[in-house]
Residue frames as qw, qx, qy, qz and C-alpha x, y, z in Angstrom:
[[0.332, 0.076, 0.831, -0.440, 183.80, 168.35, 122.65],
 [0.641, 0.466, 0.174, -0.584, 181.02, 169.05, 120.13],
 [0.476, 0.529, -0.622, -0.325, 183.16, 167.49, 117.41],
 [0.015, -0.196, 0.965, -0.171, 183.65, 164.33, 119.49],
 [0.482, 0.278, 0.637, -0.533, 179.91, 164.08, 120.17],
 [0.610, 0.548, -0.169, -0.547, 179.19, 164.55, 116.46],
 [0.334, 0.423, -0.827, -0.158, 181.63, 161.79, 115.51],
 [0.196, -0.020, 0.916, -0.350, 180.17, 159.50, 118.19],
 [0.580, 0.410, 0.379, -0.593, 176.62, 160.17, 116.96],
 [0.543, 0.552, -0.447, -0.448, 177.68, 159.55, 113.36],
 [0.146, 0.297, -0.944, 0.016, 179.25, 156.21, 114.32],
 [0.377, 0.164, 0.776, -0.478, 176.10, 155.17, 116.16],
 [0.630, 0.517, 0.081, -0.574, 173.92, 156.03, 113.17],
 [0.427, 0.521, -0.679, -0.291, 176.29, 154.21, 110.80],
 [0.068, -0.150, 0.965, -0.204, 176.30, 151.15, 113.04],
 [0.511, 0.320, 0.570, -0.559, 172.50, 151.22, 113.22],
 [0.609, 0.569, -0.213, -0.510, 172.25, 151.50, 109.43],
 [0.241, 0.424, -0.865, -0.115, 174.71, 148.63, 109.00],
 [0.236, 0.038, 0.915, -0.326, 172.68, 146.36, 111.30],
 [0.582, 0.457, 0.291, -0.607, 169.46, 147.35, 109.57],
 [0.557, 0.551, -0.479, -0.396, 170.89, 146.40, 106.19],
 [0.081, 0.288, -0.951, 0.080, 172.40, 143.21, 107.59],
 [0.442, 0.187, 0.724, -0.496, 168.98, 142.28, 109.00],
 [0.656, 0.533, -0.006, -0.535, 167.35, 142.84, 105.61],
 [0.392, 0.505, -0.742, -0.202, 170.05, 140.73, 103.96],
 [0.172, -0.113, 0.937, -0.282, 169.51, 137.96, 106.51],
 [0.587, 0.323, 0.480, -0.567, 165.76, 138.01, 105.89],
 [0.670, 0.572, -0.213, -0.422, 166.29, 137.53, 102.15],
 [0.408, 0.524, -0.746, -0.039, 169.09, 134.98, 102.32],
 [0.075, -0.130, 0.924, -0.351, 167.91, 132.72, 105.12],
 [0.379, -0.375, -0.772, -0.347, 164.85, 130.50, 105.43],
 [0.248, -0.148, 0.445, -0.848, 162.25, 132.04, 107.75],
 [0.364, -0.320, -0.854, -0.188, 159.57, 129.73, 109.15],
 [0.350, -0.212, 0.313, -0.857, 156.56, 131.06, 111.06],
 [0.088, -0.073, -0.993, 0.040, 154.72, 128.18, 112.71],
 [0.052, 0.571, 0.780, -0.251, 151.35, 129.87, 113.18],
 [0.115, 0.130, -0.176, -0.969, 149.48, 132.24, 110.87],
 [0.329, 0.380, 0.777, -0.379, 145.66, 132.30, 110.89],
 [0.199, 0.300, -0.332, -0.872, 144.95, 133.71, 107.43],
 [0.144, -0.162, -0.897, -0.386, 142.83, 130.78, 106.12],
 [0.079, -0.577, -0.763, 0.281, 140.03, 131.34, 108.62],
 [0.032, 0.567, 0.090, -0.818, 140.07, 135.08, 107.88],
 [0.149, 0.148, -0.649, -0.731, 139.68, 134.39, 104.15],
 [0.166, -0.329, -0.920, -0.136, 136.87, 131.89, 104.82],
 [0.062, -0.607, -0.589, 0.530, 135.04, 134.21, 107.20],
 [0.075, 0.442, -0.169, -0.878, 135.35, 137.15, 104.82],
 [0.182, -0.030, -0.793, -0.581, 133.87, 135.03, 102.01],
 [0.162, -0.459, -0.867, 0.103, 131.03, 133.89, 104.25],
 [0.067, -0.616, -0.405, 0.672, 130.24, 137.43, 105.38],
 [0.168, 0.646, -0.131, -0.733, 130.57, 139.29, 102.09],
 [0.836, 0.478, 0.242, -0.119, 130.61, 136.69, 99.32],
 [0.661, 0.643, -0.224, 0.316, 134.19, 137.59, 98.38],
 [0.717, -0.613, 0.023, 0.332, 137.60, 137.79, 100.02],
 [0.008, -0.876, 0.402, 0.267, 140.90, 139.59, 99.68],
 [0.891, 0.407, -0.174, 0.105, 143.30, 138.07, 97.16],
 [0.653, -0.684, 0.231, 0.230, 146.43, 137.09, 99.12],
 [0.745, 0.235, 0.252, 0.571, 148.52, 137.16, 95.93],
 [0.188, 0.666, 0.093, 0.716, 148.14, 140.96, 96.18],
 [0.047, 0.196, -0.487, 0.850, 148.13, 143.52, 98.99],
 [0.456, -0.501, -0.702, -0.219, 145.38, 142.79, 101.51],
 [0.401, -0.708, 0.111, -0.570, 143.86, 143.93, 104.78],
 [0.933, -0.308, -0.178, 0.058, 145.34, 140.83, 106.45],
 [0.440, -0.778, 0.410, 0.182, 148.68, 140.51, 108.27],
 [0.543, -0.177, 0.720, 0.394, 149.76, 138.09, 105.53],
 [0.712, 0.656, 0.120, -0.219, 149.86, 138.41, 101.77],
 [0.883, 0.223, 0.144, 0.387, 152.33, 137.38, 99.10],
 [0.375, 0.777, -0.109, 0.494, 153.95, 140.79, 98.39],
 [0.346, -0.804, 0.329, -0.355, 154.66, 141.46, 102.06],
 [0.937, -0.256, 0.224, 0.075, 155.85, 137.90, 102.65],
 [0.774, 0.422, 0.031, 0.471, 158.45, 138.36, 99.90],
 [0.070, 0.847, -0.167, 0.500, 159.38, 141.78, 101.26],
 [0.553, -0.691, 0.352, -0.303, 159.90, 140.42, 104.77],
 [0.233, 0.486, -0.842, 0.001, 161.66, 137.24, 103.64],
 [0.676, -0.106, 0.588, -0.432, 159.03, 134.83, 105.01],
 [0.233, 0.296, -0.840, -0.390, 159.60, 131.54, 103.20],
 [0.416, -0.195, -0.876, -0.147, 157.27, 129.17, 105.02],
 [0.453, -0.258, 0.331, -0.786, 154.18, 130.01, 107.04],
 [0.063, -0.226, -0.969, 0.077, 152.35, 127.18, 108.72],
 [0.389, -0.262, -0.208, -0.858, 148.78, 128.20, 107.97],
 [0.212, 0.049, 0.825, -0.522, 146.55, 127.31, 110.90],
 [0.366, -0.328, -0.705, -0.512, 143.35, 125.54, 109.95],
 [0.125, -0.101, 0.559, -0.814, 141.53, 127.21, 112.82],
 [0.404, -0.384, -0.773, -0.303, 138.44, 125.43, 114.11],
 [0.307, -0.478, 0.228, -0.791, 136.30, 127.42, 116.58],
 [0.098, -0.089, 0.895, -0.426, 135.42, 125.64, 119.83],
 [0.596, 0.205, 0.295, -0.719, 131.68, 125.95, 119.09],
 [0.613, 0.330, -0.551, -0.461, 132.02, 123.53, 116.17],
 [0.117, 0.150, -0.966, 0.174, 132.56, 120.52, 118.47],
 [0.341, 0.282, 0.725, -0.527, 129.08, 120.59, 120.04],
 [0.551, 0.511, -0.061, -0.657, 127.66, 121.57, 116.64],
 [0.810, 0.080, 0.572, 0.101, 129.29, 118.52, 115.03],
 [0.576, 0.815, 0.060, -0.016, 130.80, 120.60, 112.20],
 [0.387, -0.765, 0.425, 0.291, 134.52, 120.47, 113.08],
 [0.640, -0.049, 0.663, 0.386, 135.64, 117.81, 110.60],
 [0.484, 0.691, 0.483, 0.234, 133.73, 119.32, 107.69],
 [0.012, 0.994, -0.042, -0.096, 135.06, 122.83, 108.38],
 [0.493, -0.584, 0.529, 0.368, 138.66, 121.58, 108.53],
 [0.600, 0.215, 0.662, 0.395, 138.29, 119.85, 105.17],
 [0.305, 0.882, 0.345, 0.099, 136.62, 122.93, 103.67],
 [0.173, -0.934, 0.221, 0.222, 139.45, 125.21, 104.82],
 [0.559, -0.337, 0.637, 0.410, 142.13, 122.84, 103.52],
 [0.542, 0.480, 0.612, 0.317, 140.39, 122.54, 100.15],
 [0.135, 0.977, 0.154, -0.051, 140.06, 126.33, 99.96],
 [0.285, -0.802, 0.422, 0.311, 143.79, 126.80, 100.57],
 [0.633, -0.026, 0.682, 0.366, 144.72, 123.98, 98.17],
 [0.468, 0.740, 0.447, 0.182, 142.81, 125.82, 95.44],
 [0.023, -0.984, 0.116, 0.136, 144.63, 129.09, 96.16],
 [0.485, -0.540, 0.596, 0.345, 148.00, 127.31, 96.01],
 [0.609, 0.206, 0.691, 0.331, 147.22, 125.40, 92.81],
 [0.358, 0.861, 0.348, 0.095, 145.90, 128.55, 91.09],
 [0.031, 0.971, -0.233, 0.046, 149.11, 130.47, 91.86],
 [0.955, -0.075, 0.011, 0.288, 152.06, 128.11, 91.21],
 [0.503, 0.577, -0.136, 0.629, 154.37, 131.06, 90.50],
 [0.202, -0.682, 0.259, -0.653, 153.81, 132.39, 94.03],
 [0.656, -0.417, 0.460, -0.428, 152.86, 129.53, 96.35],
 [0.583, 0.226, -0.774, -0.104, 153.94, 125.93, 96.75],
 [0.828, -0.452, -0.051, -0.328, 152.58, 123.29, 99.10],
 [0.188, 0.517, -0.773, 0.317, 155.05, 121.97, 101.68],
 [0.866, -0.288, -0.265, -0.310, 154.11, 118.59, 103.12],
 [0.902, -0.263, -0.132, 0.317, 157.47, 117.43, 104.50],
 [0.345, -0.837, 0.184, 0.384, 160.59, 119.19, 105.80],
 [0.589, -0.097, 0.560, 0.575, 162.56, 117.84, 102.84],
 [0.378, 0.735, 0.498, 0.264, 160.32, 119.89, 100.52],
 [0.184, -0.912, -0.041, 0.364, 161.95, 123.08, 101.79],
 [0.531, -0.203, 0.478, 0.669, 164.76, 122.63, 99.26],
 [0.310, 0.660, 0.554, 0.402, 162.29, 124.03, 96.69],
 [0.143, -0.971, -0.190, 0.036, 162.20, 127.31, 98.63],
 [0.530, -0.597, 0.302, 0.521, 165.98, 127.49, 98.79],
 [0.495, 0.138, 0.595, 0.618, 166.13, 127.23, 95.00],
 [0.050, 0.573, 0.460, 0.677, 163.41, 129.79, 94.26],
 [0.182, -0.205, -0.484, 0.831, 163.22, 132.74, 96.65],
 [0.318, -0.064, -0.190, -0.926, 160.11, 134.07, 94.90],
 [0.597, -0.287, -0.692, -0.285, 158.08, 131.07, 96.05],
 [0.369, -0.392, 0.506, -0.674, 156.34, 131.15, 99.42],
 [0.342, -0.058, -0.938, -0.021, 155.76, 127.70, 100.84],
 [0.583, -0.344, 0.113, -0.727, 152.56, 126.88, 102.70],
 [0.298, -0.002, -0.939, 0.173, 152.30, 124.13, 105.29],
 [0.560, -0.492, -0.307, -0.592, 149.24, 123.22, 107.38],
 [0.143, -0.003, -0.838, 0.526, 148.49, 122.74, 111.04],
 [0.395, -0.592, -0.579, -0.398, 145.04, 122.29, 112.59],
 [0.005, -0.258, 0.482, -0.837, 144.31, 124.61, 115.51],
 [0.650, -0.114, 0.370, -0.654, 141.96, 122.66, 117.77],
 [0.052, -0.167, 0.977, 0.119, 141.75, 118.86, 117.80],
 [0.584, 0.255, 0.434, -0.637, 137.96, 118.91, 117.50],
 [0.655, 0.433, -0.367, -0.499, 138.01, 117.65, 113.84],
 [0.093, 0.254, -0.962, 0.048, 139.40, 114.33, 115.07],
 [0.683, -0.144, -0.118, -0.706, 135.84, 113.78, 116.34],
 [0.744, -0.309, 0.500, -0.318, 136.71, 110.78, 118.48],
 [0.947, 0.308, 0.092, 0.005, 138.17, 108.76, 115.59],
 [0.547, -0.573, 0.423, 0.440, 141.89, 107.98, 115.65],
 [0.636, 0.296, 0.551, 0.452, 141.79, 107.25, 111.92],
 [0.217, 0.948, 0.217, 0.082, 141.08, 110.93, 111.30],
 [0.385, -0.779, 0.328, 0.370, 144.64, 111.74, 112.41],
 [0.536, -0.063, 0.669, 0.511, 146.00, 109.74, 109.47],
 [0.374, 0.739, 0.530, 0.182, 143.35, 111.27, 107.21],
 [0.004, 0.995, 0.006, -0.099, 144.56, 114.79, 107.99],
 [0.497, -0.563, 0.505, 0.425, 148.23, 113.76, 107.92],
 [0.573, 0.253, 0.656, 0.421, 147.68, 112.44, 104.40],
 [0.244, 0.896, 0.334, 0.159, 146.24, 115.85, 103.48],
 [0.497, 0.493, -0.172, 0.693, 149.49, 117.45, 104.65],
 [0.455, -0.828, 0.009, -0.329, 148.57, 118.52, 108.17],
 [0.608, 0.350, -0.551, 0.451, 151.83, 118.62, 110.14],
 [0.114, 0.033, -0.701, 0.704, 150.59, 119.59, 113.58],
 [0.405, -0.611, -0.567, -0.375, 147.40, 119.57, 115.59],
 [0.104, -0.346, 0.449, -0.817, 146.78, 121.94, 118.50],
 [0.159, -0.199, -0.957, 0.142, 144.98, 119.66, 120.94],
 [0.059, -0.742, -0.637, 0.202, 142.46, 122.23, 122.19],
 [0.205, 0.495, 0.130, 0.834, 141.58, 125.88, 121.73],
 [0.196, -0.444, 0.172, -0.857, 139.30, 128.22, 123.70],
 [0.777, -0.312, 0.159, -0.523, 137.28, 125.45, 125.37],
 [0.377, -0.290, 0.878, -0.056, 138.16, 122.08, 126.84],
 [0.679, 0.275, -0.385, -0.562, 137.25, 119.43, 124.26],
 [0.975, -0.092, -0.009, -0.201, 137.04, 115.65, 123.90],
 [0.794, 0.336, -0.337, 0.379, 140.86, 115.44, 123.83],
 [0.507, 0.037, -0.367, 0.779, 142.29, 118.01, 126.23],
 [0.210, -0.827, -0.389, 0.349, 141.55, 120.75, 128.72],
 [0.378, 0.712, 0.123, 0.579, 142.06, 124.33, 127.56],
 [0.399, -0.089, -0.350, 0.843, 144.04, 127.00, 129.37],
 [0.164, -0.229, -0.120, -0.952, 141.22, 129.45, 128.63],
 [0.626, -0.374, -0.500, -0.467, 138.45, 127.27, 130.06],
 [0.332, -0.462, 0.569, -0.593, 137.69, 127.25, 133.79],
 [0.919, -0.036, 0.171, -0.354, 135.87, 123.98, 133.21],
 [0.090, 0.520, -0.845, -0.081, 138.72, 121.49, 133.44],
 [0.865, 0.008, -0.151, -0.479, 137.00, 118.29, 132.33],
 [0.897, 0.172, -0.399, 0.085, 139.83, 115.79, 132.63],
 [0.751, -0.647, 0.048, 0.127, 141.74, 114.64, 135.71],
 [0.732, -0.219, 0.295, 0.574, 145.05, 114.33, 133.85],
 [0.045, 0.601, -0.235, -0.763, 144.47, 117.30, 131.56],
 [0.305, 0.203, -0.737, -0.569, 143.89, 114.80, 128.76],
 [0.847, -0.020, 0.112, -0.519, 140.84, 112.58, 128.30],
 [0.748, -0.153, 0.639, 0.094, 141.41, 108.81, 128.02],
 [0.718, 0.614, 0.292, 0.151, 140.97, 109.32, 124.28],
 [0.112, 0.963, -0.246, 0.012, 143.50, 112.16, 124.44],
 [0.556, -0.526, 0.627, 0.149, 146.16, 109.70, 125.62],
 [0.740, 0.253, 0.587, 0.211, 145.49, 107.65, 122.49],
 [0.413, 0.905, 0.100, 0.037, 145.60, 110.79, 120.33],
 [0.194, -0.853, 0.465, 0.134, 149.11, 111.60, 121.55],
 [0.628, -0.220, 0.718, 0.203, 150.32, 108.08, 120.72],
 [0.652, 0.542, 0.511, 0.141, 148.64, 108.11, 117.30],
 [0.234, 0.966, -0.091, -0.065, 150.06, 111.52, 116.41],
 [0.377, -0.633, 0.642, 0.210, 153.52, 110.15, 117.23],
 [0.666, 0.099, 0.722, 0.160, 152.77, 107.16, 115.02],
 [0.532, 0.726, 0.416, 0.127, 151.53, 109.28, 112.11],
 [0.546, 0.065, 0.107, 0.828, 154.37, 111.83, 112.25],
 [0.070, -0.807, -0.306, -0.499, 152.14, 114.75, 113.24],
 [0.261, 0.228, -0.471, 0.811, 153.63, 117.28, 115.64],
 [0.363, -0.667, -0.639, 0.122, 151.71, 117.71, 118.90],
 [0.101, 0.516, -0.048, 0.850, 151.00, 121.39, 119.56],
 [0.442, -0.502, -0.662, 0.338, 150.54, 122.22, 123.23],
 [0.049, -0.106, 0.056, -0.992, 149.76, 125.89, 122.87],
 [0.522, -0.290, -0.232, -0.768, 146.33, 126.64, 124.37],
 [0.718, -0.279, -0.635, -0.053, 146.14, 123.54, 126.58],
 [0.584, -0.786, 0.026, -0.203, 145.98, 123.60, 130.37],
 [0.084, -0.726, 0.663, -0.164, 149.12, 123.31, 132.49],
 [0.707, -0.192, 0.655, -0.185, 148.20, 119.77, 133.48],
 [0.850, 0.478, 0.214, -0.052, 147.63, 118.72, 129.88],
 [0.333, 0.853, -0.398, 0.057, 150.88, 120.40, 128.79],
 [0.253, -0.590, 0.749, -0.164, 152.93, 118.43, 131.31],
 [0.800, 0.038, 0.569, -0.188, 151.06, 115.16, 130.66],
 [0.760, 0.646, -0.041, -0.061, 151.74, 115.36, 126.91],
 [0.198, 0.772, -0.588, 0.135, 155.45, 115.85, 127.61],
 [0.545, -0.373, 0.711, -0.243, 155.36, 112.84, 129.91],
 [0.787, 0.173, 0.580, -0.124, 153.80, 110.46, 127.38],
 [0.642, 0.743, -0.111, -0.154, 154.95, 111.67, 123.96],
 [0.850, -0.185, 0.309, 0.385, 157.88, 109.69, 122.59],
 [0.528, 0.467, 0.245, 0.666, 158.66, 112.37, 119.99],
 [0.212, -0.136, -0.189, 0.949, 159.54, 116.04, 120.55],
 [0.042, 0.760, 0.641, -0.094, 156.63, 118.41, 121.08],
 [0.249, 0.268, 0.156, 0.917, 155.98, 121.98, 119.90],
 [0.030, 0.720, 0.487, -0.494, 154.18, 125.02, 121.29],
 [0.493, 0.456, 0.459, 0.581, 153.42, 126.73, 117.97],
 [0.047, 0.633, 0.110, 0.765, 152.40, 130.17, 119.27],
 [0.620, -0.706, -0.325, 0.107, 153.06, 130.78, 122.95],
 [0.231, 0.705, -0.352, 0.570, 155.16, 133.18, 124.98],
 [0.480, 0.034, -0.716, 0.505, 156.41, 133.24, 128.57],
 [0.466, -0.736, -0.482, -0.095, 154.37, 133.58, 131.75],
 [0.551, -0.279, -0.211, 0.758, 157.32, 135.33, 133.35],
 [0.095, 0.058, 0.165, 0.980, 156.26, 138.44, 131.40],
 [0.494, -0.328, -0.328, -0.736, 152.50, 137.92, 131.94],
 [0.025, -0.162, 0.853, -0.494, 152.23, 136.76, 135.58],
 [0.437, 0.174, 0.677, -0.565, 149.34, 134.44, 136.35],
 [0.648, 0.430, -0.151, -0.610, 148.19, 133.98, 132.75],
 [0.758, -0.108, 0.643, -0.019, 147.81, 130.25, 132.10],
 [0.756, 0.644, 0.084, -0.081, 147.81, 130.63, 128.30],
 [0.321, 0.794, -0.501, 0.124, 151.56, 131.37, 128.44],
 [0.879, 0.046, -0.439, 0.181, 154.31, 128.96, 129.44],
 [0.554, -0.814, 0.168, -0.044, 155.81, 128.95, 132.94],
 [0.063, 0.724, -0.687, 0.011, 159.51, 128.44, 133.59],
 [0.571, -0.189, 0.782, -0.163, 158.81, 124.92, 134.88],
 [0.782, 0.476, 0.363, -0.173, 156.86, 124.06, 131.73],
 [0.434, 0.830, -0.335, -0.105, 159.57, 125.54, 129.51],
 [0.188, -0.575, 0.795, -0.046, 162.23, 123.41, 131.20],
 [0.690, 0.087, 0.700, -0.159, 160.08, 120.30, 130.70],
 [0.694, 0.692, 0.091, -0.178, 159.59, 121.18, 127.02],
 [0.221, 0.788, -0.572, -0.048, 163.35, 121.54, 126.57],
 [0.452, -0.336, 0.818, -0.114, 163.93, 118.20, 128.30],
 [0.756, 0.385, 0.506, -0.159, 161.57, 116.68, 125.72],
 [0.421, -0.123, 0.519, 0.734, 163.83, 118.30, 123.05],
 [0.258, 0.750, 0.595, 0.128, 160.85, 120.38, 121.92],
 [0.279, 0.127, 0.112, 0.945, 160.57, 124.03, 120.94],
 [0.063, 0.743, 0.501, -0.440, 158.50, 127.05, 121.91],
 [0.321, 0.420, 0.411, 0.743, 157.61, 129.31, 119.00],
 [0.120, -0.369, -0.380, 0.839, 157.22, 132.80, 120.44],
 [0.151, 0.763, 0.605, 0.171, 153.90, 134.53, 119.71],
 [0.307, 0.249, 0.025, 0.918, 154.21, 138.23, 118.81],
 [0.271, -0.750, -0.499, -0.339, 150.91, 139.36, 120.37],
 [0.010, 0.620, -0.293, 0.728, 151.26, 142.39, 122.63],
 [0.708, -0.500, 0.156, -0.474, 149.33, 140.70, 125.44],
 [0.981, -0.012, -0.164, 0.100, 151.52, 137.60, 125.09],
 [0.700, 0.301, -0.253, 0.597, 154.93, 139.24, 125.35],
 [0.123, 0.275, -0.341, 0.890, 154.27, 141.95, 127.96],
 [0.141, -0.438, -0.786, 0.412, 152.10, 142.57, 131.03],
 [0.091, -0.317, -0.284, -0.900, 149.54, 144.91, 129.47],
 [0.487, -0.594, -0.626, -0.133, 146.97, 143.75, 132.00],
 [0.516, -0.602, -0.302, 0.529, 148.87, 145.58, 134.74],
 [0.194, -0.488, 0.173, 0.833, 150.12, 148.32, 132.39],
 [0.539, 0.610, 0.581, -0.005, 147.39, 148.94, 129.78],
 [0.261, 0.948, -0.021, -0.181, 149.08, 152.06, 128.44],
 [0.512, -0.523, 0.535, 0.421, 152.51, 150.52, 127.90],
 [0.571, 0.665, -0.318, -0.361, 153.95, 150.62, 124.38],
 [0.832, -0.148, 0.524, 0.111, 154.84, 147.10, 123.32],
 [0.383, 0.754, -0.425, -0.323, 157.50, 146.70, 120.59],
 [0.856, 0.311, -0.412, 0.021, 159.61, 144.06, 118.92],
 [0.106, 0.537, -0.678, 0.490, 161.98, 144.47, 121.88],
 [0.655, -0.244, 0.467, -0.542, 159.39, 142.74, 124.08],
 [0.946, 0.235, -0.126, -0.186, 159.21, 139.85, 121.64],
 [0.615, 0.485, -0.538, 0.313, 162.99, 139.47, 121.78],
 [0.324, -0.512, 0.569, -0.556, 162.89, 139.72, 125.59],
 [0.907, -0.071, 0.236, -0.341, 160.94, 136.46, 125.48],
 [0.852, 0.422, -0.287, 0.119, 163.50, 134.91, 123.12],
 [0.139, 0.645, -0.583, 0.473, 166.30, 136.06, 125.45],
 [0.590, -0.399, 0.502, -0.491, 164.67, 134.39, 128.43],
 [0.981, 0.126, 0.029, -0.142, 164.21, 131.08, 126.60],
 [0.651, 0.561, -0.417, 0.295, 167.85, 131.16, 125.54],
 [0.046, -0.597, 0.583, -0.549, 169.04, 131.97, 129.07],
 [0.723, -0.282, 0.413, -0.477, 166.83, 129.38, 130.80],
 [0.887, 0.044, 0.454, -0.072, 167.05, 126.36, 128.49],
 [0.475, -0.248, 0.602, 0.592, 169.33, 127.26, 125.57],
 [0.253, 0.449, -0.308, -0.800, 169.08, 128.57, 122.04],
 [0.078, 0.035, -0.929, -0.360, 167.95, 125.18, 120.65],
 [0.005, -0.445, -0.877, 0.180, 164.42, 125.52, 122.01],
 [0.145, 0.673, 0.295, -0.662, 163.03, 128.76, 120.60],
 [0.286, 0.232, 0.628, 0.685, 161.52, 129.88, 117.30],
 [0.189, 0.138, -0.011, -0.972, 158.83, 132.12, 115.82],
 [0.001, -0.453, -0.877, -0.161, 155.05, 131.61, 115.81],
 [0.030, 0.162, 0.005, 0.986, 153.61, 135.06, 115.22],
 [0.131, 0.547, 0.765, -0.313, 149.85, 134.39, 115.39],
 [0.093, 0.192, -0.283, -0.935, 149.41, 136.87, 112.54],
 [0.471, -0.150, -0.493, -0.716, 145.74, 137.18, 111.56],
 [0.409, -0.268, -0.850, 0.197, 144.83, 135.59, 114.88],
 [0.290, -0.775, -0.333, -0.453, 142.99, 138.71, 116.03],
 [0.628, -0.566, -0.255, 0.469, 145.47, 139.67, 118.71],
 [0.083, 0.991, -0.098, -0.042, 146.87, 143.20, 119.06],
 [0.867, 0.124, 0.024, 0.483, 150.43, 143.30, 117.75],
 [0.360, -0.636, 0.093, 0.676, 153.38, 145.66, 118.25],
 [0.462, 0.827, 0.030, -0.319, 153.47, 148.17, 115.39],
 [0.122, 0.734, -0.621, -0.246, 157.03, 147.28, 114.41],
 [0.037, -0.164, 0.977, 0.134, 156.23, 143.55, 114.03],
 [0.516, 0.291, 0.506, -0.627, 152.58, 143.58, 112.96],
 [0.832, 0.470, 0.041, -0.292, 152.71, 141.90, 109.55],
 [0.933, -0.006, 0.249, 0.259, 154.89, 139.53, 107.54],
 [0.520, 0.759, -0.080, 0.383, 156.94, 142.32, 105.93],
 [0.201, -0.875, 0.274, -0.345, 158.54, 143.18, 109.27],
 [0.955, -0.209, -0.082, 0.195, 160.69, 140.15, 110.09],
 [0.571, 0.461, -0.226, 0.641, 163.82, 142.27, 109.42],
 [0.275, -0.737, 0.187, -0.589, 162.91, 144.38, 112.48],
 [0.886, -0.436, 0.101, -0.119, 163.03, 141.29, 114.67],
 [0.886, 0.181, -0.073, 0.420, 166.30, 140.13, 113.12],
 [0.249, 0.695, -0.197, 0.646, 167.80, 143.58, 113.63],
 [0.545, -0.695, 0.209, -0.420, 166.90, 143.50, 117.32],
 [0.973, -0.183, 0.050, 0.129, 168.56, 140.08, 117.63],
 [0.682, 0.440, -0.114, 0.573, 171.70, 141.50, 115.99],
 [0.112, -0.785, 0.187, -0.580, 171.67, 144.52, 118.31],
 [0.741, -0.571, 0.235, -0.266, 171.64, 142.12, 121.27],
 [0.109, -0.644, 0.755, 0.063, 174.63, 140.21, 119.96],
 [0.881, 0.100, 0.434, -0.156, 173.02, 137.04, 118.64],
 [0.261, -0.386, 0.721, 0.512, 175.32, 135.18, 116.28],
 [0.499, 0.271, -0.494, -0.659, 174.37, 134.18, 112.75],
 [0.316, -0.003, -0.949, -0.019, 174.17, 130.55, 113.86],
 [0.071, 0.293, 0.732, -0.610, 171.81, 131.44, 116.72],
 [0.414, 0.375, 0.006, -0.829, 169.60, 133.53, 114.44],
 [0.423, 0.176, -0.772, -0.441, 169.45, 130.63, 111.96],
 [0.156, -0.156, -0.946, 0.238, 168.18, 128.35, 114.73],
 [0.217, 0.396, 0.479, -0.753, 165.49, 130.85, 115.72],
 [0.422, 0.396, -0.261, -0.773, 164.36, 131.48, 112.13],
 [0.791, 0.234, -0.384, -0.416, 164.23, 127.87, 111.01],
 [0.361, 0.376, -0.843, 0.135, 166.68, 125.42, 112.57],
 [0.229, -0.116, 0.795, -0.550, 164.88, 124.53, 115.78],
 [0.720, 0.251, 0.252, -0.596, 161.42, 124.00, 114.29],
 [0.679, 0.450, -0.518, -0.260, 163.00, 122.01, 111.46],
 [0.114, 0.333, -0.896, 0.269, 164.81, 119.80, 113.96],
 [0.467, 0.068, 0.675, -0.567, 161.56, 118.96, 115.75],
 [0.732, 0.414, -0.048, -0.539, 159.62, 118.48, 112.50],
 [0.538, 0.456, -0.700, -0.111, 162.27, 116.10, 111.15],
 [0.059, -0.234, 0.889, -0.388, 162.49, 114.20, 114.45],
 [0.624, 0.172, 0.462, -0.606, 158.72, 113.67, 114.54],
 [0.754, 0.460, -0.275, -0.380, 158.75, 112.36, 110.95],
 [0.349, 0.451, -0.816, 0.099, 161.74, 110.13, 111.70],
 [0.344, -0.127, 0.785, -0.499, 160.06, 108.69, 114.80],
 [0.760, 0.298, 0.222, -0.532, 156.96, 107.80, 112.77],
 [0.633, 0.531, -0.520, -0.219, 159.08, 106.24, 110.03],
 [0.270, 0.352, -0.864, 0.238, 160.80, 103.97, 112.55],
 [0.521, -0.123, 0.554, -0.638, 157.67, 103.05, 114.51]]
């Protein structure tokens, strides 16, 4: 009996080791896209506070840096150009967005052996040819820099901004926020917000409906003619009553739009820590959210949007960009096929990104 148990244990360990190695191989051989990493604002704030910042070409105190991105197989982060809600009443939103973009452009241009700017989905072929390059794409988190001028959408699109999150922590001149009890707009969107959605479609900029109110979320899906993305959200099923996450009804509407939800890794996003503050959250909770999306609306509507460097607590086994193999391993343990994992890592977000560009081209 002891011999049988020993053999069984050995087989389990061998199987685990095989999946771990397979996950590492997947991470190095497949394109991994993370649609929301907040490192630019952390660099900017560090510079403002201390006069200097960590060098992301080397090991840093951030969740993202070049060595760990290469280790974890991350090929393309969408760096969020995060604009705090306070900047709208201050009138500094536009200027801050431009400053952050220029700061990142300088980092990319000064390190051509490590980083390359990705403006369009077709540019990803560069990353397939050189696995030592990490691509960087941009999205603006908070529509405040539009500042009431539709022409600013084209301005930012020309700078390479590929999505705009309509609102952040406070309701703004475009959309109501899920975090703000002050819901300013009857339809979730302001009259100008309706025009913003149409113009973003026209300019080929993905509409990000993370952070917006439920009403705004559903209204965007009603009026957008191109697929929509939630760049860093998880499921309300696991966090009952929390408006920041996506309900089953909202998820089904997003899938009907042919959009995609990019699962946020934050511990408070993927599990009910409010009711269970002492619970240990792990990568398994992240994959629970992926499972539920797959089971409710299908594998074509889920991807990864970590929110690394977004100041949220993270599970220890998926708390920086070196640890994507842990997530892939958990997907393998649960029986996800290589094709399904490909869709989660890159295929679904690429489909939406291409569709948005194609819609703009034909408009």
